[in-house]
Structures are given as structure tokens and as C-alpha cells.
N, C-alpha and C positions, 0 to 999 in steps of 0.2 A: 504493500500499500505507500510506505514511504516513497517509493520507485515512484511509483504514478502520479503521485502528487509531484513530485520533483520534475519530472516531465512537467508535465504542466510548470511550475513557475518559471521555469525558462523562457517562457512564453509570456506570462502576465505577471505584475507585479506584485498584487494580490489574488489571493483566490476566494471563491463565495463558498461557503458550505451553507445549507437549510435545513430546516427543521419541520417534520410535518409526522402528525398523529392519525397512527395508523386507525382505519376506520371510524375517521370523525374527519368533516359529518356525516362519510360514507367510500367505503373503498371506490367506488365511480369515482365521487369529487380528487381524491387523494390520487386515480390514475390520470386525470387533466390537470392537475395542480403540479407533478412529477414532470409528464409532459412539458407545460408550459416553460419548466424551472429548467430543464434541459435544454430546448432550445432557445432559450437566452442565455447562455453562459454559467450555469452553474458547474462547478466543478465538482461538489461531492454533494454527497444527502444524507444528514441520519435520519432515518425513521423507525419510531418510537412504539413500542408494546405498551399497550395503553397497562398502567396501573392504579391498583386503588389508593395507592398514600404514595403522589411521585415527589419526594419533600425537597425536589431541588428546583421545582416547579413552579412559578405565581400561577396569579388566579387565571390568565388565560390559556396557559395548556392545562393546567388543572383541571378547569372544567371541560375541553374539550378529552382529556381520560376519562373524565367520568362519565361523559355521554357518548362515548366512544364504548364503554362498558356496558352502558346501560342499552345499548342499541345492538348487542349480542358480541363485541367483538372478541372473539378467541386466540389463542395464542397459536395453534394450527393456520388459519385463518390467513394472520399475517405472515407468517411462512408460505402460504402458497400464491398469495398476491406479489410479496418479497422474491422467491422466484420467477414470476411472470415480468416484473418489474424487470430485476437484473437480465434478464436475457434480452430486453428490449432497448436497454441504455449502456452505453461503455463510459462509464464515470462508477469511480468507489460508491458503494453504497454502505452503510451502517446498520447496525440494531443498537441504539438506544432503549436502556431500558431498567429497569433493577431489580437484584440478585433475587428476589424472592421467586419472581417467575422463571430465571433459568435452575433455582434450588426444585420447585416445583414438578418443573417439564425432566429434571435430568442432567445433573452439567452436561456429562460426555454427549448423548442423544442431544443435545441444544447446539454444542459447537459440533459436534458431525451432521446435523441437517443443517444448522448454516455453510460449514465448509462445501455440502453438496450443492446448496443454490449460489454458490458463488459470494459472499459473501465476505465485507472485507473487515470488517474492524466490528467491535462493541466497546460502549460507551455505557458503564456502569457506575452512576455516581457513589452510591451507596456500599461499593465493595471496596474498604482498604486494600493494598496489596496485604498485609499484616496476617489477613482474616481472608486470602486470597490467593494460595499457594498450589491447589490443584484447578482452581480457575488460572492462573497463570500458565501452568505446565501442559493445560488442554491447549490454550491459547498455542503455546509454541507446535505443540503436534500440529494440529490443525490450519497452522501457519493463517490465523487471524490476529488481527492486533490487538492487543488490550490498551484505550486510549487511557492516559491517567490524566486526572486534572489539577491543577496549580490553581491557587487562590492568594488574593492578594495577604490574608493571611498567613500564609505559608513560611516556615525560614527557609534560607538558602538551604541549609543543612535537609531539610522536608524535600525541597525541590531537587534535590539531585539523591537523594531515596530515591523517591515516585519516578524519577527518568529512568534509573537503570532497570525499573520494570516495565516500563510503558516502549511501545510501538507503535508506527503509522504517524503520529504526530501527538503535541501534546496539549491540550483544550486546557486556554488560560481563563479562568474567568473573571468580570472585566473588574466586578465588585461586588462586597458582602452582599449577599440577599439571595433568592431566589429569581427566575428570568422575568422578564417582562418588564422591569421597569428604566426609563433609559440612562444607561453610564455617562460618566460626565472622564474628558480624557487630556486630565491636565499634570502637573509636572511628577505628583505622586504616582502618577500612573505610567507617564515615561519610564519613570524610577523602577517600578514594578519590571515590566516587558525586560527592562534590561536586564534585572534580575532572572526573570526566565529566559531570558536569551543565555544568558552565565551557564546557567544549568543544564544546559541538553543540547547536544547537536541536530536532534530532530525538529522537526516546520513547526511553528506557533500555530494553532488555531485560536482563536480571540470572540469569546460569546459573551454573554447575560446583555442584554441591551442595549445591541446593534441593530439599529432601526432606517438611517439612512445612506444616503451616497456621503455626506458630511462626515458620518462616523467610521464609514468606512476608509475615506480620503485622509483622517484622522492614524489610521492605523499601517497608511502605506510606508514601505521603508524602516517599520519597528514590529511588524508582525507578518506569518505568513497567509495567513486565510483570516476571512470574517465569518460568523457563522449567524444568521439569522433565521429567527424561531418564533415568536412572538408575532412580531410583527406581519407577515405573510399569513400567520392563521387569521387574525383580527380582519386582515385587506379580505380574505375567504368568506370570512361573514360576513363583512359591511358592501361588499362589491363582485364577489363572487369568483369564482376559478380563472377567470378571464381574464382578471386585472393581475392577477401574479407575474407574466408575462412581461408588460409594458414595467412594471416596479422593479422586476430583476433586471433586466433592459437597462433602468434608467441609473443601477448602484455604480456602471459601469464609467 
């Protein structure tokens, strides 16, 4: 996965990763949104398997998770949809979810199914590496990148420790708190990204509160990938899936 991203970085000054919640508002809308995203230059997409208690997510994504579950979305549906989408689009796809989903499914069965369909990575916010020994071993076995997370509260030593376990890229949380609220990119943030860069040779993705071209411009030269999540979900809710393509195109 890292190699795929670096090949794209050779042609762009910053990459875009987007986020969707599977089954919200429906798989048909997911399909249309992904088509719009890929056609307008998105480089990587994280597909969230909905969970009842998404602790890292703010109100927009929390509601999307709850509605997807209320609509009857199941893990098997997410795998089937992901298999279809990965066959159709030549960009890296990741699963984002919470560890209980993987635990209940069975760790190795989950990894094997994901590898079989071509999934490139997992983002699991509630699984620190100290508690993920078997998870990390299976990630290595099935060549699926475990995406580790840096936060502004992470010490330099903690970042270096996390980086030893990460693959693909490092997800740098832009601020304290949960997803959705707009982030600010002042001197403290620049210092934080410098610490992130000094702690790993992996590409850096920045997420949480990235909402506009101005936000992405502020990351150019500092990060390798910007992550858009809640903003596109709200856009679909207010204007429909067809609004996603022009929005994504405008971020460049």
C-alpha cells in the first residue's frame, strides 16, 4: 500500500482520502458516491463498517453508523459490497471499524476474507498495539497494512513506538476530540506535524475536521494526504450524491 501511495505522490503534491459509512444512507448511494469520488481524483477510500459505539467519531458519523445499523447493515454485506467496489476501481481501499467487529467475526477469518477481496489496510482506532499482538501478526501474514494513529497528545517516544508497528501510512489526528469539528492549522499544529514527520518514514495522512480547499492548501508541503470524512456525508444528506464529484474536484 505504501508503494501505491508513493507512486501517486510522485505525480501530486498532496493526496486525498475520503471516508464513507457502509450502508448509509444505502449501499446504492455508497456506490454512486464512490464513483463520483474516484472519477474526481480521490486517491484512497476508507470504508467504515458501522459499529454501535464508534468512540472516535463525532455526531455526523455517529448518526450514520446508527442509521446504517438500523437499516440492517451487516458485516457480510460490507464484505460483499467492498469486493464489488475493489474490482471496479484501481485505488487502495481500507476498512475502518472498531475491534469488537473483528473479534466477533474472528480475527483470522476477517483478515483472510479481506485479503481475498483485495483490501489494502485496516484503521482500528480502539486497538493499541500493546493489545493487538495477534492482529499485527495477521496483518503481516495477509499483507494488509495496519494503520496506526498519532495524536497531538502523543509524546515523541509514543509516536516512535507506534511507527514501528504501522504500515502503509500514519494517520495524524489534527486535533483533540472526535471527527467533524473544523480544525485550525496554526503554529502548534505545524510543530505537531514536524514531530510526526520526525517519528516515521511512512507517509502522513491528516484527518479530523478537514472541510475545504483552504484546509488542504494549509497541509501542502506538510502532509502527504488529507482525509475528508464528515463533510462529504453532510453534503450527501443535504444535496445528494451527485454533489460529491464537484466538491471533490474543487479541493484540488
